C-alpha positions as CSV (number, residue, x, y, z in Angstrom):
1,M,-83.8,158.4,2.8
2,K,-80.4,160.0,3.4
3,K,-79.4,157.3,5.9
4,L,-80.4,154.6,3.5
5,Y,-77.9,155.7,0.9
6,L,-75.5,158.3,1.8
7,D,-74.7,158.2,5.6
8,G,-71.4,156.8,6.7
9,N,-69.5,157.9,3.6
10,R,-68.1,161.0,5.2
11,I,-65.9,159.2,7.6
12,V,-64.6,156.8,4.8
13,I,-63.8,159.9,2.6
14,M,-62.0,161.6,5.5
15,L,-59.9,158.6,6.5
16,G,-59.1,157.8,2.8
17,A,-58.0,161.4,2.3
18,L,-56.0,161.6,5.5
19,I,-54.2,158.4,4.6
20,G,-54.1,158.8,0.9
21,I,-52.7,162.3,0.5
22,P,-49.4,161.6,2.4
23,V,-49.0,158.1,0.8
24,S,-49.6,159.6,-2.7
25,K,-47.1,162.4,-2.0
26,F,-44.5,159.9,-0.8
27,L,-45.0,157.6,-3.8
28,I,-44.8,160.6,-6.3
29,D,-41.5,161.8,-4.5
30,I,-40.1,158.3,-5.2
31,L,-41.4,157.8,-8.8
32,F,-41.4,161.2,-10.3
33,P,-37.5,161.6,-10.6
34,S,-37.4,158.3,-12.6
35,F,-40.1,159.7,-15.0
36,I,-38.0,162.7,-15.9
37,A,-34.5,161.2,-15.8
38,N,-33.8,162.3,-19.3
39,V,-35.1,165.9,-18.9
40,A,-32.7,168.7,-17.9
41,C,-34.9,170.6,-15.5
42,S,-35.6,170.9,-11.8
43,M,-38.8,171.1,-9.9
44,H,-39.7,172.0,-6.5
45,L,-41.6,169.0,-5.1
46,E,-42.0,169.9,-1.4
47,F,-45.4,170.6,0.1
48,T,-45.8,172.9,3.0
49,W,-48.1,171.9,5.8
50,Y,-50.9,174.1,4.6
51,M,-50.9,172.5,1.2
52,Y,-52.0,169.2,2.8
53,L,-54.8,171.2,4.6
54,Y,-55.8,172.8,1.3
55,I,-55.9,169.4,-0.5
56,F,-57.9,167.8,2.3
57,G,-60.3,170.8,2.4
58,S,-60.8,170.6,-1.3
59,I,-61.7,166.9,-1.1
60,M,-64.2,167.5,1.7
61,I,-65.8,170.5,-0.1
62,L,-66.1,168.5,-3.3
63,Y,-67.6,165.6,-1.3
64,E,-70.2,168.0,0.2
65,I,-71.1,169.4,-3.2
66,I,-71.5,165.9,-4.7
67,N,-73.5,164.8,-1.6
68,F,-75.8,167.9,-2.0
69,I,-76.4,167.1,-5.7
70,L,-77.2,163.4,-4.8
71,M,-79.6,164.5,-2.1
72,R,-81.5,166.7,-4.5
73,K,-81.8,163.8,-6.9
74,L,-82.9,161.4,-4.1
75,G,-85.4,164.0,-3.0
76,R,-87.3,163.6,-6.3
77,I,-87.8,159.8,-5.7
78,S,-90.6,158.6,-3.4
79,E,-89.7,156.5,-0.3
80,N,-92.2,153.9,-1.3
81,E,-90.4,153.4,-4.7
82,I,-87.0,153.1,-3.0
83,L,-88.2,150.5,-0.5
84,K,-90.1,148.6,-3.2
85,N,-87.1,148.4,-5.6
86,R,-84.6,147.6,-2.8
87,E,-83.7,143.9,-2.7
């Protein structure tokens, strides 16, 4: 049942996070100064290398928690009903 619905997503989530985190940081570095152009303050916008690991780890932990919750919910449904309703 897990293969039918949830397998294969882990790689997509990992690749999306590995690509998306640095790209998002780059875009925020470009756009954020224009958002606060009229504000007289400064902010430290640099990430250390372990911040990227922390964000990636958080994404993967949340993915596993969500996957666990979905597996519990799928465990309550019979396989016959799943195959019968699948089109």
